[in-house]
TIVO-2410 file (N, C-alpha, C; in nm, 3 decimals):
# residues 185
REC num residu      c1      c2      c3 atome chaine
REC   1      M -16.493 -11.694   3.252     N      A
REC   1      M -16.563 -11.579   3.303    CA      A
REC   1      M -16.468 -11.486   3.378     C      A
REC   2      K -16.382 -11.543   3.466     N      A
REC   2      K -16.287 -11.462   3.542    CA      A
REC   2      K -16.188 -11.393   3.449     C      A
REC   3      N -16.141 -11.463   3.345     N      A
REC   3      N -16.049 -11.402   3.249    CA      A
REC   3      N -16.115 -11.287   3.174     C      A
REC   4      H -16.243 -11.303   3.143     N      A
REC   4      H -16.318 -11.198   3.073    CA      A
REC   4      H -16.327 -11.073   3.160     C      A
REC   5      I -16.356 -11.090   3.288     N      A
REC   5      I -16.365 -10.977   3.381    CA      A
REC   5      I -16.227 -10.915   3.400     C      A
REC   6      K -16.125 -10.999   3.414     N      A
REC   6      K -15.989 -10.950   3.430    CA      A
REC   6      K -15.948 -10.867   3.308     C      A
REC   7      M -15.983 -10.914   3.189     N      A
REC   7      M -15.950 -10.843   3.066    CA      A
REC   7      M -16.022 -10.708   3.062     C      A
REC   8      R -16.148 -10.704   3.104     N      A
REC   8      R -16.223 -10.578   3.107    CA      A
REC   8      R -16.158 -10.479   3.203     C      A
REC   9      V -16.114 -10.525   3.318     N      A
REC   9      V -16.049 -10.439   3.416    CA      A
REC   9      V -15.920 -10.381   3.357     C      A
REC  10      I -15.843 -10.463   3.288     N      A
REC  10      I -15.718 -10.417   3.227    CA      A
REC  10      I -15.748 -10.313   3.120     C      A
REC  11      V -15.850 -10.337   3.037     N      A
REC  11      V -15.886 -10.242   2.931    CA      A
REC  11      V -15.933 -10.110   2.992     C      A
REC  12      V -16.017 -10.117   3.094     N      A
REC  12      V -16.066  -9.995   3.159    CA      A
REC  12      V -15.948  -9.919   3.220     C      A
REC  13      A -15.859  -9.988   3.287     N      A
REC  13      A -15.741  -9.923   3.347    CA      A
REC  13      A -15.656  -9.856   3.240     C      A
REC  14      A -15.636  -9.923   3.129     N      A
REC  14      A -15.556  -9.867   3.020    CA      A
REC  14      A -15.623  -9.742   2.963     C      A
REC  15      V -15.753  -9.748   2.946     N      A
REC  15      V -15.826  -9.632   2.894    CA      A
REC  15      V -15.816  -9.515   2.991     C      A
REC  16      L -15.832  -9.544   3.120     N      A
REC  16      L -15.821  -9.438   3.220    CA      A
REC  16      L -15.682  -9.376   3.220     C      A
REC  17      M -15.581  -9.459   3.206     N      A
REC  17      M -15.444  -9.407   3.203    CA      A
REC  17      M -15.424  -9.317   3.083     C      A
REC  18      V -15.472  -9.356   2.968     N      A
REC  18      V -15.455  -9.277   2.847    CA      A
REC  18      V -15.535  -9.149   2.856     C      A
REC  19      T -15.661  -9.157   2.899     N      A
REC  19      T -15.744  -9.038   2.900    CA      A
REC  19      T -15.708  -8.942   3.012     C      A
REC  20      T -15.652  -8.990   3.121     N      A
REC  20      T -15.617  -8.898   3.229    CA      A
REC  20      T -15.474  -8.847   3.218     C      A
REC  21      S -15.392  -8.905   3.135     N      A
REC  21      S -15.252  -8.861   3.127    CA      A
REC  21      S -15.240  -8.717   3.081     C      A
REC  22      D -15.336  -8.668   3.002     N      A
REC  22      D -15.332  -8.529   2.959    CA      A
REC  22      D -15.368  -8.433   3.072     C      A
REC  23      Y -15.424  -8.485   3.182     N      A
REC  23      Y -15.470  -8.399   3.290    CA      A
REC  23      Y -15.379  -8.402   3.411     C      A
REC  24      L -15.271  -8.475   3.403     N      A
REC  24      L -15.177  -8.479   3.515    CA      A
REC  24      L -15.096  -8.352   3.516     C      A
REC  25      P -15.069  -8.295   3.633     N      A
REC  25      P -14.989  -8.175   3.635    CA      A
REC  25      P -14.849  -8.204   3.582     C      A
REC  26      A -14.799  -8.110   3.502     N      A
REC  26      A -14.664  -8.126   3.449    CA      A
REC  26      A -14.566  -8.081   3.556     C      A
REC  27      A -14.482  -8.169   3.597     N      A
REC  27      A -14.373  -8.145   3.691    CA      A
REC  27      A -14.392  -8.024   3.782     C      A
REC  28      G -14.459  -8.042   3.891     N      A
REC  28      G -14.476  -7.937   3.990    CA      A
REC  28      G -14.391  -7.969   4.111     C      A
REC  29      P -14.396  -7.884   4.216     N      A
REC  29      P -14.318  -7.913   4.335    CA      A
REC  29      P -14.346  -8.053   4.388     C      A
REC  30      G -14.242  -8.126   4.413     N      A
REC  30      G -14.256  -8.260   4.466    CA      A
REC  30      G -14.281  -8.365   4.359     C      A
REC  31      V -14.292  -8.324   4.232     N      A
REC  31      V -14.319  -8.419   4.124    CA      A
REC  31      V -14.211  -8.402   4.017     C      A
REC  32      G -14.089  -8.384   4.058     N      A
REC  32      G -13.981  -8.367   3.962    CA      A
REC  32      G -13.965  -8.224   3.914     C      A
REC  33      G -14.046  -8.132   3.968     N      A
REC  33      G -14.041  -7.992   3.927    CA      A
REC  33      G -13.952  -7.914   4.022     C      A
REC  34      P -13.957  -7.780   4.013     N      A
REC  34      P -13.872  -7.698   4.098    CA      A
REC  34      P -13.913  -7.708   4.245     C      A
REC  35      T -13.816  -7.694   4.332     N      A
REC  35      T -13.843  -7.695   4.476    CA      A
REC  35      T -13.891  -7.557   4.518     C      A
REC  36      I -13.944  -7.546   4.637     N      A
REC  36      I -13.990  -7.417   4.689    CA      A
REC  36      I -13.872  -7.320   4.696     C      A
REC  37      Q -13.757  -7.369   4.736     N      A
REC  37      Q -13.639  -7.283   4.743    CA      A
REC  37      Q -13.601  -7.232   4.605     C      A
REC  38      Q -13.608  -7.317   4.503     N      A
REC  38      Q -13.577  -7.274   4.366    CA      A
REC  38      Q -13.676  -7.169   4.318     C      A
REC  39      I -13.804  -7.187   4.353     N      A
REC  39      I -13.906  -7.089   4.315    CA      A
REC  39      I -13.879  -6.955   4.382     C      A
REC  40      K -13.842  -6.958   4.511     N      A
REC  40      K -13.810  -6.835   4.584    CA      A
REC  40      K -13.691  -6.764   4.520     C      A
REC  41      V -13.589  -6.839   4.483     N      A
REC  41      V -13.470  -6.780   4.420    CA      A
REC  41      V -13.508  -6.714   4.288     C      A
REC  42      R -13.591  -6.782   4.207     N      A
REC  42      R -13.634  -6.725   4.079    CA      A
REC  42      R -13.714  -6.596   4.099     C      A
REC  43      K -13.802  -6.597   4.199     N      A
REC  43      K -13.883  -6.477   4.226    CA      A
REC  43      K -13.793  -6.362   4.273     C      A
REC  44      E -13.696  -6.389   4.354     N      A
REC  44      E -13.602  -6.285   4.398    CA      A
REC  44      E -13.523  -6.231   4.278     C      A
REC  45      Q -13.482  -6.320   4.188     N      A
REC  45      Q -13.411  -6.276   4.067    CA      A
REC  45      Q -13.501  -6.188   3.981     C      A
REC  46      K -13.629  -6.224   3.969     N      A
REC  46      K -13.723  -6.143   3.891    CA      A
REC  46      K -13.741  -6.006   3.955     C      A
REC  47      K -13.747  -6.002   4.089     N      A
REC  47      K -13.762  -5.875   4.159    CA      A
REC  47      K -13.640  -5.787   4.132     C      A
REC  48      Q -13.521  -5.843   4.144     N      A
REC  48      Q -13.399  -5.766   4.119    CA      A
REC  48      Q -13.392  -5.718   3.974     C      A
REC  49      Q -13.435  -5.802   3.881     N      A
REC  49      Q -13.436  -5.764   3.740    CA      A
REC  49      Q -13.533  -5.649   3.716     C      A
REC  50      R -13.652  -5.657   3.777     N      A
REC  50      R -13.752  -5.550   3.764    CA      A
REC  50      R -13.697  -5.419   3.818     C      A
REC  51      Q -13.631  -5.423   3.934     N      A
REC  51      Q -13.574  -5.302   3.992    CA      A
REC  51      Q -13.464  -5.244   3.902     C      A
REC  52      A -13.383  -5.331   3.844     N      A
REC  52      A -13.278  -5.285   3.753    CA      A
REC  52      A -13.339  -5.223   3.627     C      A
REC  53      D -13.447  -5.284   3.576     N      A
REC  53      D -13.514  -5.229   3.457    CA      A
REC  53      D -13.572  -5.091   3.486     C      A
REC  54      I -13.633  -5.074   3.602     N      A
REC  54      I -13.690  -4.945   3.639    CA      A
REC  54      I -13.579  -4.840   3.650     C      A
REC  55      K -13.470  -4.877   3.713     N      A
REC  55      K -13.358  -4.784   3.729    CA      A
REC  55      K -13.304  -4.743   3.591     C      A
REC  56      R -13.292  -4.840   3.502     N      A
REC  56      R -13.240  -4.814   3.367    CA      A
REC  56      R -13.334  -4.722   3.288     C      A
REC  57      L -13.464  -4.729   3.316     N      A
REC  57      L -13.562  -4.653   3.241    CA      A
REC  57      L -13.609  -4.526   3.313     C      A
REC  58      E -13.542  -4.486   3.419     N      A
REC  58      E -13.589  -4.374   3.500    CA      A
REC  58      E -13.614  -4.247   3.419     C      A
REC  59      R -13.528  -4.214   3.324     N      A
REC  59      R -13.549  -4.091   3.245    CA      A
REC  59      R -13.676  -4.101   3.161     C      A
REC  60      K -13.699  -4.215   3.098     N      A
REC  60      K -13.820  -4.233   3.018    CA      A
REC  60      K -13.944  -4.232   3.107     C      A
REC  61      I -13.932  -4.295   3.222     N      A
REC  61      I -14.044  -4.301   3.315    CA      A
REC  61      I -14.078  -4.162   3.366     C      A
REC  62      E -13.979  -4.078   3.386     N      A
REC  62      E -14.001  -3.940   3.433    CA      A
REC  62      E -14.098  -3.867   3.341     C      A
REC  63      A -14.083  -3.884   3.210     N      A
REC  63      A -14.171  -3.818   3.112    CA      A
REC  63      A -14.315  -3.871   3.123     C      A
REC  64      L -14.333  -3.993   3.168     N      A
REC  64      L -14.467  -4.052   3.178    CA      A
REC  64      L -14.545  -4.000   3.298     C      A
REC  65      K -14.478  -3.940   3.392     N      A
REC  65      K -14.545  -3.893   3.514    CA      A
REC  65      K -14.647  -3.783   3.487     C      A
REC  66      D -14.639  -3.716   3.372     N      A
REC  66      D -14.736  -3.612   3.337    CA      A
REC  66      D -14.868  -3.670   3.287     C      A
REC  67      Y -14.870  -3.797   3.250     N      A
REC  67      Y -14.990  -3.859   3.197    CA      A
REC  67      Y -15.079  -3.910   3.312     C      A
REC  68      T -15.210  -3.912   3.287     N      A
REC  68      T -15.302  -3.969   3.386    CA      A
REC  68      T -15.294  -4.122   3.375     C      A
REC  69      I -15.345  -4.187   3.476     N      A
REC  69      I -15.350  -4.334   3.474    CA      A
REC  69      I -15.433  -4.381   3.356     C      A
REC  70      E -15.545  -4.313   3.328     N      A
REC  70      E -15.631  -4.350   3.216    CA      A
REC  70      E -15.556  -4.341   3.083     C      A
REC  71      E -15.477  -4.234   3.067     N      A
REC  71      E -15.400  -4.217   2.943    CA      A
REC  71      E -15.293  -4.326   2.931     C      A
REC  72      L -15.230  -4.360   3.043     N      A
REC  72      L -15.130  -4.467   3.040    CA      A
REC  72      L -15.194  -4.601   3.009     C      A
REC  73      Q -15.315  -4.625   3.062     N      A
REC  73      Q -15.386  -4.749   3.033    CA      A
REC  73      Q -15.421  -4.758   2.885     C      A
REC  74      L -15.465  -4.648   2.827     N      A
REC  74      L -15.494  -4.646   2.683    CA      A
REC  74      L -15.369  -4.671   2.601     C      A
REC  75      A -15.259  -4.610   2.642     N      A
REC  75      A -15.133  -4.631   2.569    CA      A
REC  75      A -15.091  -4.778   2.577     C      A
REC  76      L -15.107  -4.838   2.693     N      A
REC  76      L -15.073  -4.979   2.709    CA      A
REC  76      L -15.166  -5.065   2.623     C      A
REC  77      T -15.295  -5.030   2.618     N      A
REC  77      T -15.389  -5.104   2.534    CA      A
REC  77      T -15.345  -5.100   2.389     C      A
REC  78      V -15.304  -4.985   2.341     N      A
REC  78      V -15.257  -4.972   2.203    CA      A
REC  78      V -15.139  -5.065   2.179     C      A
REC  79      K -15.044  -5.069   2.271     N      A
REC  79      K -14.925  -5.155   2.256    CA      A
REC  79      K -14.962  -5.303   2.258     C      A
REC  80      V -15.048  -5.343   2.352     N      A
REC  80      V -15.085  -5.484   2.366    CA      A
REC  80      V -15.165  -5.531   2.244     C      A
REC  81      V -15.263  -5.451   2.200     N      A
REC  81      V -15.344  -5.487   2.085    CA      A
REC  81      V -15.257  -5.493   1.959     C      A
REC  82      D -15.163  -5.402   1.948     N      A
REC  82      D -15.072  -5.405   1.832    CA      A
REC  82      D -14.987  -5.531   1.831     C      A
REC  83      K -14.939  -5.572   1.948     N      A
REC  83      K -14.852  -5.690   1.954    CA      A
REC  83      K -14.929  -5.821   1.939     C      A
REC  84      Y -15.042  -5.836   2.009     N      A
REC  84      Y -15.110  -5.965   2.014    CA      A
REC  84      Y -15.237  -5.975   1.928     C      A
REC  85      G -15.294  -5.862   1.891     N      A
REC  85      G -15.418  -5.863   1.813    CA      A
REC  85      G -15.400  -5.937   1.681     C      A
REC  86      G -15.493  -6.025   1.649     N      A
REC  86      G -15.487  -6.102   1.525    CA      A
REC  86      G -15.404  -6.228   1.533     C      A
REC  87      A -15.342  -6.253   1.647     N      A
REC  87      A -15.259  -6.373   1.663    CA      A
REC  87      A -15.348  -6.495   1.687     C      A
REC  88      S -15.302  -6.609   1.638     N      A
REC  88      S -15.373  -6.735   1.660    CA      A
REC  88      S -15.322  -6.800   1.788     C      A
REC  89      V -15.410  -6.872   1.854     N      A
REC  89      V -15.372  -6.951   1.971    CA      A
REC  89      V -15.377  -7.097   1.926     C      A
REC  90      M -15.265  -7.166   1.941     N      A
REC  90      M -15.251  -7.305   1.896    CA      A
REC  90      M -15.204  -7.392   2.013     C      A
REC  91      S -15.255  -7.514   2.017     N      A
REC  91      S -15.209  -7.607   2.120    CA      A
REC  91      S -15.065  -7.646   2.091     C      A
REC  92      D -14.993  -7.684   2.194     N      A
REC  92      D -14.855  -7.730   2.178    CA      A
REC  92      D -14.856  -7.882   2.169     C      A
REC  93      Q -14.925  -7.932   2.067     N      A
REC  93      Q -14.937  -8.075   2.040    CA      A
REC  93      Q -14.891  -8.100   1.898     C      A
REC  94      R -14.873  -8.224   1.863     N      A
REC  94      R -14.841  -8.263   1.726    CA      A
REC  94      R -14.952  -8.351   1.674     C      A
REC  95      P -15.029  -8.312   1.576     N      A
REC  95      P -15.030  -8.179   1.513    CA      A
REC  95      P -15.097  -8.077   1.605     C      A
REC  96      P -15.063  -7.949   1.588     N      A
REC  96      P -15.125  -7.846   1.671    CA      A
REC  96      P -15.274  -7.834   1.643     C      A
REC  97      V -15.348  -7.792   1.745     N      A
REC  97      V -15.492  -7.771   1.734    CA      A
REC  97      V -15.517  -7.621   1.743     C      A
REC  98      Y -15.596  -7.568   1.649     N      A
REC  98      Y -15.633  -7.427   1.651    CA      A
REC  98      Y -15.731  -7.403   1.764     C      A
REC  99      L -15.700  -7.306   1.853     N      A
REC  99      L -15.782  -7.279   1.970    CA      A
REC  99      L -15.848  -7.142   1.966     C      A
REC 100      G -15.834  -7.072   1.856     N      A
REC 100      G -15.900  -6.943   1.842    CA      A
REC 100      G -15.803  -6.831   1.811     C      A
REC 101      L -15.859  -6.712   1.812     N      A
REC 101      L -15.788  -6.591   1.771    CA      A
REC 101      L -15.786  -6.492   1.886     C      A
REC 102      I -15.679  -6.416   1.896     N      A
REC 102      I -15.675  -6.307   1.993    CA      A
REC 102      I -15.731  -6.185   1.921     C      A
REC 103      A -15.854  -6.152   1.955     N      A
REC 103      A -15.925  -6.041   1.892    CA      A
REC 103      A -16.029  -5.992   1.992     C      A
REC 104      D -16.094  -5.879   1.959     N      A
REC 104      D -16.192  -5.827   2.055    CA      A
REC 104      D -16.308  -5.923   2.072     C      A
REC 105      E -16.384  -5.901   2.176     N      A
REC 105      E -16.487  -5.996   2.217    CA      A
REC 105      E -16.602  -6.011   2.119     C      A
REC 106      F -16.605  -5.932   2.012     N      A
REC 106      F -16.712  -5.945   1.914    CA      A
REC 106      F -16.672  -6.030   1.794     C      A
REC 107      H -16.545  -6.058   1.779     N      A
REC 107      H -16.499  -6.140   1.666    CA      A
REC 107      H -16.546  -6.284   1.688     C      A
REC 108      P -16.602  -6.350   1.584     N      A
REC 108      P -16.657  -6.485   1.603    CA      A
REC 108      P -16.554  -6.592   1.642     C      A
REC 109      E -16.427  -6.570   1.613     N      A
REC 109      E -16.325  -6.670   1.649    CA      A
REC 109      E -16.241  -6.628   1.770     C      A
REC 110      S -16.278  -6.516   1.831     N      A
REC 110      S -16.202  -6.464   1.945    CA      A
REC 110      S -16.211  -6.557   2.066     C      A
REC 111      I -16.098  -6.573   2.133     N      A
REC 111      I -16.099  -6.650   2.257    CA      A
REC 111      I -16.167  -6.572   2.369     C      A
REC 112      F -16.201  -6.446   2.343     N      A
REC 112      F -16.268  -6.363   2.443    CA      A
REC 112      F -16.418  -6.346   2.414     C      A
REC 113      N -16.468  -6.408   2.307     N      A
REC 113      N -16.610  -6.401   2.274    CA      A
REC 113      N -16.681  -6.516   2.344     C      A
REC 114      I -16.746  -6.486   2.455     N      A
REC 114      I -16.806  -6.589   2.539    CA      A
REC 114      I -16.926  -6.658   2.474     C      A
REC 115      F -16.976  -6.603   2.364     N      A
REC 115      F -17.092  -6.660   2.296    CA      A
REC 115      F -17.055  -6.751   2.180     C      A
REC 116      E -16.927  -6.762   2.150     N      A
REC 116      E -16.883  -6.841   2.035    CA      A
REC 116      E -16.791  -6.955   2.081     C      A
REC 117      K -16.758  -7.040   1.987     N      A
REC 117      K -16.684  -7.164   2.011    CA      A
REC 117      K -16.557  -7.146   2.095     C      A
REC 118      Y -16.470  -7.056   2.057     N      A
REC 118      Y -16.338  -7.050   2.121    CA      A
REC 118      Y -16.335  -6.969   2.250     C      A
REC 119      G -16.445  -6.899   2.282     N      A
REC 119      G -16.450  -6.822   2.405    CA      A
REC 119      G -16.547  -6.876   2.508     C      A
REC 120      S -16.622  -6.979   2.470     N      A
REC 120      S -16.723  -7.035   2.558    CA      A
REC 120      S -16.661  -7.126   2.664     C      A
REC 121      E -16.707  -7.113   2.785     N      A
REC 121      E -16.656  -7.200   2.892    CA      A
REC 121      E -16.712  -7.341   2.883     C      A
REC 122      F -16.804  -7.364   2.789     N      A
REC 122      F -16.865  -7.496   2.775    CA      A
REC 122      F -16.811  -7.576   2.656     C      A
REC 123      N -16.735  -7.512   2.569     N      A
REC 123      N -16.686  -7.578   2.450    CA      A
REC 123      N -16.554  -7.650   2.479     C      A
REC 124      P -16.538  -7.775   2.438     N      A
REC 124      P -16.413  -7.848   2.465    CA      A
REC 124      P -16.290  -7.787   2.397     C      A
REC 125      M -16.310  -7.704   2.294     N      A
REC 125      M -16.198  -7.641   2.224    CA      A
REC 125      M -16.157  -7.507   2.285     C      A
REC 126      S -16.222  -7.466   2.391     N      A
REC 126      S -16.197  -7.335   2.450    CA      A
REC 126      S -16.097  -7.343   2.564     C      A
REC 127      V -16.010  -7.243   2.570     N      A
REC 127      V -15.915  -7.234   2.682    CA      A
REC 127      V -15.986  -7.193   2.810     C      A
REC 128      W -16.112  -7.153   2.800     N      A
REC 128      W -16.188  -7.111   2.918    CA      A
REC 128      W -16.273  -7.224   2.976     C      A
REC 129      N -16.268  -7.343   2.917     N      A
REC 129      N -16.345  -7.457   2.968    CA      A
REC 129      N -16.264  -7.523   3.080     C      A
REC 130      P -16.306  -7.506   3.206     N      A
REC 130      P -16.226  -7.557   3.318    CA      A
REC 130      P -16.219  -7.709   3.326     C      A
REC 131      F -16.300  -7.779   3.246     N      A
REC 131      F -16.299  -7.925   3.247    CA      A
REC 131      F -16.238  -7.982   3.119     C      A
REC 132      G -16.198  -7.896   3.027     N      A
REC 132      G -16.146  -7.941   2.898    CA      A
REC 132      G -15.994  -7.952   2.896     C      A
REC 133      T -15.945  -8.016   2.794     N      A
REC 133      T -15.800  -8.034   2.775    CA      A
REC 133      T -15.728  -7.900   2.769     C      A
REC 134      Y -15.791  -7.798   2.714     N      A
REC 134      Y -15.723  -7.671   2.691    CA      A
REC 134      Y -15.755  -7.563   2.795     C      A
REC 135      G -15.830  -7.598   2.901     N      A
REC 135      G -15.864  -7.499   3.002    CA      A
REC 135      G -15.854  -7.548   3.145     C      A
REC 136      S -15.828  -7.676   3.163     N      A
REC 136      S -15.822  -7.736   3.296    CA      A
REC 136      S -15.699  -7.688   3.373     C      A
REC 137      N -15.712  -7.686   3.504     N      A
REC 137      N -15.598  -7.652   3.590    CA      A
REC 137      N -15.493  -7.763   3.592     C      A
REC 138      Y -15.527  -7.880   3.535     N      A
REC 138      Y -15.439  -7.996   3.543    CA      A
REC 138      Y -15.384  -8.043   3.409     C      A
REC 139      S -15.439  -7.996   3.299     N      A
REC 139      S -15.395  -8.042   3.168    CA      A
REC 139      S -15.261  -7.979   3.131     C      A
REC 140      R -15.173  -8.058   3.076     N      A
REC 140      R -15.042  -8.008   3.034    CA      A
REC 140      R -15.053  -7.910   2.918     C      A
REC 141      Y -15.169  -7.906   2.851     N      A
REC 141      Y -15.189  -7.818   2.735    CA      A
REC 141      Y -15.269  -7.693   2.769     C      A
REC 142      S -15.297  -7.670   2.896     N      A
REC 142      S -15.382  -7.560   2.939    CA      A
REC 142      S -15.301  -7.440   2.985     C      A
REC 143      P -15.350  -7.319   2.954     N      A
REC 143      P -15.283  -7.200   3.006    CA      A
REC 143      P -15.303  -7.182   3.156     C      A
REC 144      F -15.398  -7.257   3.214     N      A
REC 144      F -15.431  -7.239   3.356    CA      A
REC 144      F -15.367  -7.342   3.448     C      A
REC 145      N -15.280  -7.428   3.395     N      A
REC 145      N -15.202  -7.520   3.478    CA      A
REC 145      N -15.071  -7.447   3.509     C      A
REC 146      M -15.055  -7.408   3.633     N      A
REC 146      M -14.939  -7.327   3.669    CA      A
REC 146      M -14.805  -7.400   3.654     C      A
REC 147      F -14.809  -7.531   3.630     N      A
REC 147      F -14.686  -7.607   3.610    CA      A
REC 147      F -14.671  -7.658   3.466     C      A
REC 148      A -14.768  -7.628   3.381     N      A
REC 148      A -14.767  -7.680   3.244    CA      A
REC 148      A -14.644  -7.631   3.168     C      A
REC 149      M -14.580  -7.723   3.101     N      A
REC 149      M -14.465  -7.688   3.017    CA      A
REC 149      M -14.504  -7.686   2.869     C      A
REC 150      N -14.629  -7.722   2.837     N      A
REC 150      N -14.678  -7.724   2.699    CA      A
REC 150      N -14.807  -7.645   2.683     C      A
REC 151      P -14.813  -7.523   2.739     N      A
REC 151      P -14.935  -7.445   2.722    CA      A
REC 151      P -14.947  -7.396   2.578     C      A
REC 152      P -15.063  -7.342   2.540     N      A
REC 152      P -15.080  -7.296   2.401    CA      A
REC 152      P -14.977  -7.191   2.361     C      A
REC 153      V -14.944  -7.194   2.232     N      A
REC 153      V -14.853  -7.093   2.178    CA      A
REC 153      V -14.935  -6.984   2.110     C      A
REC 154      I -14.879  -6.865   2.106     N      A
REC 154      I -14.940  -6.751   2.039    CA      A
REC 154      I -14.860  -6.729   1.912     C      A
REC 155      V -14.929  -6.737   1.797     N      A
REC 155      V -14.862  -6.730   1.667    CA      A
REC 155      V -14.915  -6.610   1.589     C      A
REC 156      K -14.822  -6.525   1.543     N      A
REC 156      K -14.859  -6.410   1.462    CA      A
REC 156      K -14.761  -6.399   1.346     C      A
REC 157      D -14.814  -6.381   1.228     N      A
REC 157      D -14.732  -6.372   1.107    CA      A
REC 157      D -14.638  -6.491   1.093     C      A
REC 158      G -14.688  -6.610   1.129     N      A
REC 158      G -14.611  -6.733   1.114    CA      A
REC 158      G -14.503  -6.754   1.218     C      A
REC 159      K -14.495  -6.668   1.319     N      A
REC 159      K -14.392  -6.680   1.423    CA      A
REC 159      K -14.457  -6.692   1.560     C      A
REC 160      I -14.395  -6.774   1.645     N      A
REC 160      I -14.441  -6.785   1.784    CA      A
REC 160      I -14.393  -6.660   1.857     C      A
REC 161      I -14.488  -6.584   1.913     N      A
REC 161      I -14.452  -6.461   1.984    CA      A
REC 161      I -14.474  -6.472   2.135     C      A
REC 162      G -14.520  -6.587   2.180     N      A
REC 162      G -14.540  -6.605   2.323    CA      A
REC 162      G -14.617  -6.733   2.351     C      A
REC 163      R -14.646  -6.753   2.479     N      A
REC 163      R -14.725  -6.867   2.523    CA      A
REC 163      R -14.834  -6.817   2.615     C      A
REC 164      L -14.955  -6.865   2.590     N      A
REC 164      L -15.069  -6.828   2.673    CA      A
REC 164      L -15.065  -6.915   2.798     C      A
REC 165      T -15.023  -6.856   2.910     N      A
REC 165      T -15.005  -6.936   3.032    CA      A
REC 165      T -14.993  -6.849   3.155     C      A
REC 166      I -15.035  -6.907   3.267     N      A
REC 166      I -15.013  -6.842   3.396    CA      A
REC 166      I -14.880  -6.887   3.457     C      A
REC 167      N -14.810  -6.978   3.390     N      A
REC 167      N -14.680  -7.027   3.437    CA      A
REC 167      N -14.575  -6.921   3.404     C      A
REC 168      D -14.544  -6.836   3.499     N      A
REC 168      D -14.452  -6.725   3.472    CA      A
REC 168      D -14.305  -6.767   3.467     C      A
REC 169      T -14.278  -6.896   3.480     N      A
REC 169      T -14.140  -6.942   3.463    CA      A
REC 169      T -14.110  -6.971   3.316     C      A
REC 170      I -14.212  -6.967   3.231     N      A
REC 170      I -14.193  -6.992   3.088    CA      A
REC 170      I -14.162  -6.861   3.018     C      A
REC 171      T -14.058  -6.863   2.936     N      A
REC 171      T -14.021  -6.746   2.858    CA      A
REC 171      T -14.134  -6.709   2.763     C      A
REC 172      G -14.170  -6.582   2.762     N      A
REC 172      G -14.276  -6.535   2.673    CA      A
REC 172      G -14.415  -6.561   2.726     C      A
REC 173      A -14.428  -6.590   2.857     N      A
REC 173      A -14.558  -6.618   2.917    CA      A
REC 173      A -14.649  -6.496   2.910     C      A
REC 174      V -14.773  -6.517   2.865     N      A
REC 174      V -14.874  -6.412   2.861    CA      A
REC 174      V -14.996  -6.467   2.936     C      A
REC 175      D -15.029  -6.405   3.047     N      A
REC 175      D -15.141  -6.449   3.129    CA      A
REC 175      D -15.271  -6.421   3.054     C      A
REC 176      P -15.354  -6.523   3.031     N      A
REC 176      P -15.479  -6.503   2.956    CA      A
REC 176      P -15.575  -6.406   3.024     C      A
REC 177      N -15.575  -6.403   3.157     N      A
REC 177      N -15.663  -6.310   3.229    CA      A
REC 177      N -15.618  -6.166   3.210     C      A
REC 178      W -15.488  -6.145   3.210     N      A
REC 178      W -15.433  -6.011   3.185    CA      A
REC 178      W -15.464  -5.969   3.042     C      A
REC 179      L -15.442  -6.059   2.947     N      A
REC 179      L -15.466  -6.028   2.806    CA      A
REC 179      L -15.612  -5.994   2.779     C      A
REC 180      K -15.701  -6.062   2.849     N      A
REC 180      K -15.845  -6.038   2.833    CA      A
REC 180      K -15.882  -5.892   2.861     C      A
REC 181      L -15.811  -5.828   2.952     N      A
REC 181      L -15.840  -5.689   2.987    CA      A
REC 181      L -15.834  -5.596   2.867     C      A
REC 182      F -15.754  -5.629   2.767     N      A
REC 182      F -15.732  -5.541   2.653    CA      A
REC 182      F -15.823  -5.572   2.534     C      A
REC 183      F -15.897  -5.681   2.541     N      A
REC 183      F -15.980  -5.722   2.428    CA      A
REC 183      F -16.128  -5.731   2.463     C      A
REC 184      R -16.166  -5.692   2.584     N      A
REC 184      R -16.307  -5.692   2.626    CA      A
REC 184      R -16.346  -5.547   2.654     C      A
REC 185      Y -16.473  -5.520   2.637     N      A
REC 185      Y -16.523  -5.383   2.659    CA      A
REC 185      Y -16.609  -5.376   2.784     C      A
***
């Protein structure tokens, strides 16, 4: 009887380890990730890079000063929709899992369509499900885990063009909340 109970405890522990391993934060501060000082240095480098980019583009930026904010927002929308519109969102797993399409909120496969599978906060396949593998703040495959190193990839024309993530230390990071601004009405 004791061995039977002991075996059940071991099996339950093993199942918990397997099922929760996808929800552990990927290397954050104090867990083998960057230190606070390293994060500060990176942010300072980003600030300096931004200032250098602005200085380099001053002549082009001067021409934009004649446009209204609304016109500039529309121009940015055109650029963002052109770059990301029609792209697939795929998990960074083997094999990858299709997580939806970057399209306006009326498209049935859009990650921004709250009434359909890939945009619903209740569907386990949605990046907007805060309790799911692809939307949790703790899952290594979620765009909302600020330490995730395996967030979803954005694929267009067979090429990875970015990663859907709030982790701005990842090259090609595209914040899903920012992206939503251009595909919702």
